[in-house]
C-alpha positions as CSV (number, residue, x, y, z in Angstrom):
1,M,79.3,118.6,80.3
2,A,82.6,119.7,80.1
3,I,85.9,118.5,82.0
4,P,86.5,121.1,84.9
5,T,88.6,123.4,83.2
6,W,91.2,124.0,86.7
7,V,92.3,120.7,86.4
8,Q,94.8,120.1,83.7
9,D,95.9,123.7,86.6
10,A,96.3,122.0,89.6
11,V,98.9,120.7,91.2
12,F,97.5,117.8,93.9
13,Y,98.5,116.5,97.1
14,Q,97.2,113.1,98.8
15,I,96.2,113.3,102.6
16,F,95.8,110.2,104.5
17,P,93.7,111.5,106.9
18,D,95.0,110.2,109.7
19,R,98.3,110.4,109.5
20,F,98.9,113.6,108.2
21,A,99.1,116.3,111.1
22,R,97.1,115.7,114.5
23,S,96.0,119.0,116.0
24,K,96.0,120.1,119.9
25,R,91.9,120.5,118.9
26,M,91.1,117.3,119.6
27,P,92.0,114.8,122.5
28,D,94.5,112.4,122.6
29,L,92.4,109.1,123.0
30,G,94.7,106.5,123.8
31,F,96.6,106.8,119.8
32,E,99.3,105.1,119.0
33,T,102.5,107.1,119.1
34,W,103.0,109.5,116.3
35,D,106.3,108.5,115.2
36,S,105.7,104.7,115.7
37,P,105.2,102.6,112.8
38,P,102.6,102.1,111.7
39,T,100.4,99.4,111.9
40,V,97.5,97.7,110.1
41,H,94.7,99.0,113.1
42,G,96.4,100.9,114.8
43,L,95.2,105.1,114.5
44,K,97.9,108.1,115.4
45,G,95.4,110.6,116.1
46,G,95.8,112.4,111.9
47,D,93.0,114.9,111.8
48,L,90.7,117.3,109.8
49,Y,91.6,120.6,111.9
50,G,95.8,119.4,111.5
51,I,95.2,120.1,107.8
52,T,94.5,123.5,108.3
53,E,96.9,124.2,110.6
54,K,99.0,123.4,107.6
55,L,97.5,125.0,105.4
56,D,99.9,127.3,104.3
57,Y,102.6,124.5,104.8
58,L,101.0,123.5,101.1
59,V,100.4,126.8,99.2
60,D,104.2,127.5,100.3
61,L,104.5,124.1,98.1
62,G,102.7,125.5,95.8
63,I,99.5,122.8,95.9
64,T,96.3,123.9,94.8
65,A,94.0,121.0,95.3
66,L,93.6,118.0,97.9
67,Y,92.9,114.6,97.4
68,L,91.8,113.4,100.5
69,N,91.7,109.2,101.7
70,P,88.0,108.7,103.3
71,V,86.7,111.2,106.2
72,F,83.3,109.5,106.5
73,A,82.6,108.0,110.3
74,S,84.2,104.3,110.2
75,A,85.5,101.6,113.0
76,S,89.4,101.4,110.8
77,N,92.2,104.2,109.9
78,H,92.0,104.3,106.4
79,R,88.5,105.0,106.3
80,Y,87.3,103.0,103.5
81,H,85.0,101.1,105.5
82,T,82.0,103.6,106.2
83,Y,79.0,103.6,108.5
84,D,77.7,107.4,108.6
85,Y,78.5,109.1,105.3
86,Y,76.4,111.9,106.2
87,N,79.2,112.6,109.1
88,V,82.8,112.7,109.4
89,D,84.3,110.3,111.9
90,P,84.5,112.3,114.9
91,F,87.6,111.5,115.1
92,L,88.6,114.0,112.2
93,G,87.0,116.8,114.3
94,G,83.4,115.7,112.5
95,N,81.5,118.6,110.2
96,D,82.4,121.1,111.9
97,A,87.0,120.6,111.3
98,L,85.8,119.3,107.1
99,R,83.8,123.4,107.2
100,L,86.4,124.8,108.2
101,L,89.0,122.9,106.6
102,L,86.7,123.4,103.2
103,D,86.7,127.4,104.3
104,Q,90.1,128.0,104.5
105,A,91.1,125.8,101.9
106,H,89.3,127.6,100.2
107,K,90.6,131.3,100.5
108,R,93.9,130.1,100.2
109,D,92.0,128.5,96.6
110,I,92.4,125.0,97.7
111,R,90.5,122.9,96.7
112,V,88.9,119.6,98.3
113,V,88.4,116.5,96.9
114,L,86.8,113.7,99.4
115,D,87.3,109.6,98.2
116,G,83.7,108.6,97.8
117,V,83.5,104.5,99.0
118,F,80.0,103.9,97.9
119,N,80.6,99.9,96.2
120,H,80.0,98.2,99.7
121,A,79.6,100.3,102.7
122,S,80.6,98.5,106.5
123,R,78.6,95.9,109.1
124,G,78.5,98.8,110.8
125,F,76.3,101.1,108.4
126,W,72.6,100.7,110.0
127,Q,70.8,99.2,107.2
128,F,73.3,96.3,106.9
129,H,73.0,95.7,110.8
130,H,69.5,96.4,110.6
131,V,68.8,93.3,109.2
132,L,71.3,90.7,110.3
133,E,68.9,92.4,113.6
134,N,65.1,91.5,111.4
135,G,66.0,89.4,108.2
136,I,63.7,89.1,105.7
137,K,61.4,91.6,107.4
138,S,64.3,94.4,107.2
139,P,63.2,96.9,104.5
140,F,66.7,97.0,103.4
141,K,67.2,93.4,102.8
142,D,67.4,94.9,98.9
143,W,70.1,96.5,100.0
144,F,72.9,94.2,99.9
145,Y,72.7,90.4,98.3
146,F,71.9,88.1,101.0
147,D,71.6,84.5,100.9
148,E,68.1,84.0,101.6
149,E,68.2,80.4,103.8
150,R,70.1,83.1,106.7
151,L,67.5,86.0,105.8
152,H,64.6,83.5,106.3
153,G,67.0,83.0,110.1
154,R,67.3,78.7,109.0
155,R,71.2,78.6,109.0
156,R,74.3,81.0,111.3
157,W,73.7,84.3,110.8
158,G,76.2,87.4,111.6
159,A,78.4,89.9,110.4
160,Y,81.5,87.8,112.2
161,P,82.5,84.4,110.1
162,S,83.1,81.5,111.5
163,T,87.1,80.3,111.1
164,S,85.4,77.7,108.3
165,E,83.2,80.2,107.0
166,L,86.1,82.1,106.2
167,R,88.3,79.9,104.9
168,A,85.6,79.0,102.5
169,A,85.8,82.1,101.6
170,E,88.8,82.1,100.5
171,N,88.9,78.5,99.5
172,G,87.0,80.9,96.7
173,E,83.3,79.7,97.5
174,D,81.3,82.8,96.6
175,S,81.4,84.7,100.4
176,L,77.2,84.8,99.2
177,K,76.6,81.1,100.5
178,A,80.0,81.2,102.7
179,Y,78.7,83.1,105.0
180,G,75.5,84.5,104.0
181,Y,76.1,87.8,102.2
182,R,78.7,89.5,99.4
183,G,81.8,91.3,100.5
184,W,83.5,93.3,98.8
185,W,86.2,90.6,97.2
186,H,84.7,88.1,100.0
187,N,85.9,90.2,102.7
188,P,83.1,90.7,105.5
189,A,84.0,93.4,106.9
190,L,83.0,95.2,103.3
191,P,78.9,94.0,102.4
192,K,79.1,95.1,98.8
193,F,75.8,96.8,98.4
194,N,73.0,95.9,96.0
195,T,73.5,99.2,93.1
196,D,70.0,97.5,91.4
197,T,68.3,98.4,94.4
198,P,66.2,101.8,94.0
199,A,66.7,102.9,97.3
200,V,70.6,102.2,97.6
201,R,70.9,104.3,94.0
202,K,69.0,107.3,95.3
203,Y,71.2,106.8,98.3
204,I,74.3,106.8,96.2
205,F,72.9,110.3,94.9
206,D,71.9,111.8,97.4
207,V,75.3,111.9,99.8
208,A,77.2,112.5,97.1
209,K,74.8,115.5,96.2
210,Y,75.0,116.8,99.7
211,W,78.7,116.9,100.2
212,I,78.6,118.6,97.0
213,D,76.4,121.4,98.4
214,F,78.2,121.1,101.5
215,G,81.8,122.6,99.0
216,I,83.5,120.1,98.2
217,D,84.6,120.6,94.6
218,G,84.5,116.8,93.4
219,W,85.0,112.7,94.4
220,R,87.9,110.5,93.4
221,L,85.9,106.9,93.3
222,D,87.0,103.6,95.1
223,V,86.9,101.2,93.1
224,P,83.7,102.3,90.9
225,T,84.5,99.4,87.8
226,E,83.0,97.0,90.3
227,I,79.6,98.7,90.0
228,D,79.0,97.3,86.9
229,D,76.3,100.3,85.1
230,D,76.9,102.4,83.1
231,V,73.4,104.1,83.8
232,F,74.3,104.6,87.8
233,W,77.7,106.4,86.8
234,Q,76.1,109.0,84.5
235,E,73.1,109.5,86.7
236,F,76.0,109.8,89.4
237,R,78.0,112.2,87.3
238,Y,74.6,114.0,85.9
239,R,73.8,114.9,89.7
240,V,77.2,115.9,91.0
241,R,77.4,118.0,87.8
242,K,74.1,119.5,88.1
243,A,75.4,120.6,91.5
244,N,78.8,121.9,90.6
245,S,79.7,121.8,87.0
246,Q,83.0,122.8,88.1
247,A,83.0,118.9,90.5
248,Y,85.6,117.0,89.3
249,I,85.0,112.9,89.0
250,V,88.2,110.8,88.8
251,A,87.8,107.5,89.2
252,E,90.5,104.2,90.4
253,I,90.7,102.3,87.7
254,W,94.4,100.4,87.6
255,H,93.9,99.7,83.6
256,E,93.1,101.2,80.1
257,A,89.6,102.9,80.9
258,H,87.9,103.9,77.6
259,R,84.8,102.9,78.7
260,W,84.4,105.4,81.6
261,L,86.1,108.1,80.0
262,Q,83.5,109.0,77.3
263,G,82.3,112.0,78.4
264,D,79.3,111.2,80.2
265,Q,80.7,109.2,83.6
266,F,84.1,110.2,85.0
267,D,86.7,113.1,84.5
268,A,89.7,111.4,84.2
269,Q,91.3,107.9,86.1
270,M,94.0,108.0,89.0
271,N,97.0,107.2,85.9
272,Y,98.9,104.4,87.4
273,E,99.1,103.4,83.9
274,V,101.7,106.0,83.2
275,T,103.1,105.1,86.5
276,K,104.4,102.0,85.6
277,P,106.7,103.1,83.1
278,M,107.9,106.0,85.6
279,L,109.0,103.2,87.6
280,A,110.8,101.3,85.2
281,F,112.4,104.6,83.3
282,F,113.3,106.7,86.4
283,G,114.1,103.3,88.9
284,G,116.2,101.5,86.2
285,D,119.6,99.7,87.9
286,H,118.0,101.4,91.5
287,L,114.4,99.5,91.3
288,D,113.5,97.3,93.5
289,T,110.8,94.5,92.6
290,R,111.0,92.6,95.5
291,V,109.2,96.2,96.9
292,L,107.3,96.7,93.5
293,H,105.0,93.4,93.8
294,Q,104.3,93.8,96.8
295,Q,101.3,95.9,95.1
296,S,99.6,92.9,92.7
297,N,98.4,95.8,90.0
298,Y,102.9,95.9,88.9
299,H,103.5,92.1,88.9
300,G,103.5,93.2,85.0
301,I,106.9,94.6,85.8
302,H,109.8,92.6,85.5
303,H,112.4,95.2,84.7
304,S,113.4,98.5,84.1
305,I,113.0,100.1,80.5
306,D,115.3,102.7,78.1
307,A,114.2,106.0,77.3
308,H,113.4,104.2,73.5
309,E,110.8,101.8,75.2
310,F,109.7,104.3,78.0
311,A,108.4,107.0,75.0
312,N,106.9,104.3,73.3
313,Q,104.6,104.1,75.9
314,I,104.4,107.4,76.8
315,D,102.8,108.4,72.9
316,H,100.8,105.2,73.9
317,H,99.1,107.6,76.6
318,I,99.0,110.5,75.5
319,G,97.3,109.2,71.6
320,L,95.0,106.9,74.6
321,Y,92.4,109.2,75.2
322,K,90.7,112.4,73.3
323,K,93.1,115.6,74.8
324,D,90.6,116.9,77.6
325,V,90.8,113.7,78.8
326,T,94.8,113.4,79.1
327,Y,95.3,116.9,80.2
328,A,92.6,115.7,83.7
329,Q,94.2,112.6,84.0
330,M,95.5,112.6,88.1
331,N,98.9,111.7,87.4
332,L,101.1,109.7,90.3
333,L,104.2,107.9,91.2
334,D,102.5,106.8,95.1
335,S,99.7,105.9,96.5
336,H,98.3,104.9,100.1
337,D,97.8,101.4,97.7
338,T,101.6,101.1,96.9
339,P,104.5,101.6,98.3
340,R,106.0,104.7,97.9
341,F,108.3,105.2,95.0
342,L,111.4,106.0,97.2
343,S,111.2,102.2,97.9
344,C,110.4,101.4,94.6
345,V,113.5,102.6,93.9
346,S,116.1,101.4,96.7
347,G,116.3,105.1,98.3
348,N,117.6,106.9,94.9
349,K,116.6,110.2,95.5
350,D,117.8,111.4,91.6
351,S,115.4,108.8,90.5
352,L,112.7,109.6,92.0
353,K,113.7,113.9,91.8
354,L,113.6,112.7,87.9
355,A,110.2,111.4,88.6
356,T,108.8,114.5,89.8
357,L,109.6,116.5,87.3
358,F,108.3,114.0,84.7
359,M,104.8,114.1,86.4
360,L,104.7,117.9,86.6
361,T,106.0,118.8,83.3
362,Y,104.1,115.5,81.5
363,P,100.0,116.6,80.4
364,G,97.3,115.7,83.4
365,A,97.0,117.4,87.5
366,P,100.3,115.9,89.0
367,C,99.1,114.9,92.6
368,I,101.8,114.6,95.1
369,Y,101.6,111.2,98.1
370,Y,102.3,113.4,101.4
371,G,105.3,113.5,102.3
372,N,107.1,112.2,99.4
373,E,108.6,115.9,99.1
374,I,110.6,115.3,102.6
375,G,111.5,111.8,101.8
376,M,109.3,110.3,103.1
377,D,109.0,106.6,102.0
378,G,107.5,103.2,102.9
379,E,107.2,99.5,101.4
380,H,103.6,98.6,101.0
381,D,100.7,98.8,103.4
382,P,100.9,99.7,106.3
383,D,104.8,101.3,106.1
384,C,103.4,103.6,103.1
385,R,101.3,105.2,105.9
386,K,103.6,106.3,107.8
387,S,102.5,109.3,110.4
388,F,103.9,112.9,108.3
389,A,106.7,113.8,110.1
390,W,106.8,117.3,111.2
391,D,110.2,117.4,112.6
392,E,112.3,120.0,109.8
393,S,115.6,118.1,111.2
394,K,114.0,114.9,109.9
395,W,113.6,116.4,106.5
396,D,115.1,116.4,103.5
397,K,115.5,119.6,102.7
398,E,117.4,119.7,99.3
399,L,114.3,117.0,98.2
400,L,111.8,119.5,99.8
401,G,113.2,122.6,97.8
402,Y,113.5,120.9,94.0
403,T,109.8,119.8,94.7
404,K,109.2,123.2,94.6
405,D,110.8,124.6,92.6
406,A,109.7,121.9,89.8
407,V,106.2,122.6,91.3
408,L,106.8,126.9,90.4
409,L,108.8,125.8,87.3
410,R,104.8,123.9,86.3
411,K,103.0,127.4,87.4
412,K,105.3,129.7,85.8
413,N,104.7,128.4,82.4
414,A,101.9,127.3,80.6
415,P,103.1,125.4,78.5
416,L,103.7,122.7,81.0
417,R,100.5,122.7,81.5
418,Q,98.4,123.4,78.3
419,G,100.3,122.8,75.8
420,D,101.0,120.6,73.3
421,Y,102.8,117.8,73.8
422,R,105.6,116.4,70.9
423,R,108.7,113.5,71.7
424,L,112.3,114.7,70.8
425,W,114.1,112.9,71.8
426,S,114.9,108.8,73.4
427,A,117.9,107.8,73.2
428,D,121.0,106.5,75.7
429,G,119.2,107.2,78.4
430,V,117.8,110.2,77.8
431,Y,114.0,111.5,76.9
432,A,113.3,114.5,75.5
433,F,109.9,116.2,75.0
434,S,108.7,119.6,73.9
435,R,105.2,121.4,75.6
436,S,103.9,124.3,73.3
437,F,101.1,126.9,74.2
438,E,100.5,130.1,72.1
439,G,104.0,130.6,70.6
440,K,106.0,129.7,73.7
441,T,107.9,126.2,73.9
442,C,109.1,124.6,76.6
443,V,111.7,121.5,76.2
444,V,111.9,118.9,78.9
445,A,115.1,116.5,78.9
446,M,115.6,113.7,81.5
447,N,118.8,111.5,81.3
448,V,118.6,108.8,84.3
449,S,121.8,107.8,82.7
450,E,125.4,107.2,84.9
451,S,127.2,110.4,82.3
452,P,126.0,113.4,80.7
453,Q,125.0,113.0,77.7
454,Q,124.4,115.4,74.6
455,I,121.3,115.6,72.5
456,H,119.8,116.9,68.9
457,V,116.0,117.5,68.7
458,T,114.3,119.8,66.5
459,Y,113.2,123.7,67.5
460,E,112.0,125.9,65.3
461,A,113.0,129.0,67.1
462,E,116.0,130.8,65.6
463,K,117.4,131.8,68.6
464,A,118.6,129.3,71.2
465,P,116.7,129.0,74.0
466,K,118.0,129.8,77.6
467,P,117.7,126.7,80.8
468,I,114.7,128.0,83.5
469,F,115.5,124.4,85.3
470,G,118.3,121.9,85.6
471,A,122.0,122.9,83.9
472,P,121.8,121.6,80.6
473,S,125.6,123.2,79.2
474,D,126.6,124.1,75.4
475,I,123.2,125.2,74.0
476,S,123.6,125.7,70.8
477,I,121.2,125.8,67.5
478,N,122.6,124.6,64.2
479,D,119.8,123.1,62.4
480,R,118.5,121.5,65.6
481,L,118.7,122.9,69.0
482,H,122.2,120.9,70.5
483,F,122.4,120.2,74.4
484,T,124.3,118.5,77.0
485,V,121.8,117.1,79.9
486,P,123.9,116.3,83.3
487,A,124.5,112.6,84.6
488,R,120.7,111.5,86.3
489,S,119.4,115.4,85.4
490,G,116.9,116.7,84.3
491,V,116.0,120.0,82.5
492,V,113.7,122.8,81.0
493,L,114.8,125.0,78.6
494,K,112.5,128.0,77.0
């Protein structure tokens, strides 16, 4: 089953539904003030109708695909605590709101990928609740991992562990023993599915197919490696792709993922492995490790890296997987699970621009986290999940224009989406590469230094290329292509 053909040409936009846009079609049920600082448990009241009403804004930005954080019924603002997989959360507008969003998005040639949380459910999930009420007599007792003593009513039972039980789990005791059932990372709010149970497998596969049939264009899978079962994911892929051969399956995997990217499980991963060198190179002296290390997966980044080290890391990642996988990777600067890129680089807009241009010219599907294009910042959760500021006086219009131009650059130039990748230069704070496709070549150069830099790169054409992005100067050909890249800037020639 080949990777969907549309992905390498896509520009994704990630939306945290509670924080993007609130429609007047939905009642205000006492939500937090939209512009107030986000809190761990508070709701802002964003909904799917609101997203639909802002689709023209996304079209203007150049977006062709949406990745939505979970939308199914849940008691949490992030909705990773699912209690009903067949119904969109009523606060988001229910199934009718998703139907409208899909119809209107597809009318604008925008695809929609949903977040699938299939490793764990929530305490409110009906089958889990049934076991709590009925113990060993429940037909769902094998849907999760339960302590036999508690199942038989011989020990305290409930979804809300005591202080001592929670402390035992925090101190390393298995949650199965500490409070009677296995929670994801010992979190009692997230009971882990027992996917060895045939009924559970069928339920998850049926849910996945149901929403593909409903019209979604793929699944982003939350922590899928926690379901350590290749056969499970092979069957998941088969069911999804049988329903829609062009459905995209992208996994949240923070490390190298050969095992899962062999063409029989996932199409791609969220490419945090490339995010890391982007932070270290484009952040440079502005890199704020205090903010960066709020995300534990970034603890390995201790300092900035130079152009040569960045080039070496990019070479590694370009050669890591088969070409079709590399060109389907979801490339990103940040997400709901990380501090925003702008905060990681001390608010330096030039670092963000450089990284954005690189992401939009590098192989794979770029994914813009909502609000980056207008200069939204934020440290780790909940601050990285602020409400989108629809008051345009708060926007960085210059940054928005830059982002639009970089997206348009990608859309207009097939080499930047489908072309071969070649490293050209990595010295003096400048990294340059080329993308070639069907006889056309784009040369991309990024200068992170504080001064203009002249570079000399291999270029096979006899005629000097023309600038199509940025302001390169002193362009000439004399055996090699020579040009100067302005300080703290990126340029593209063709």
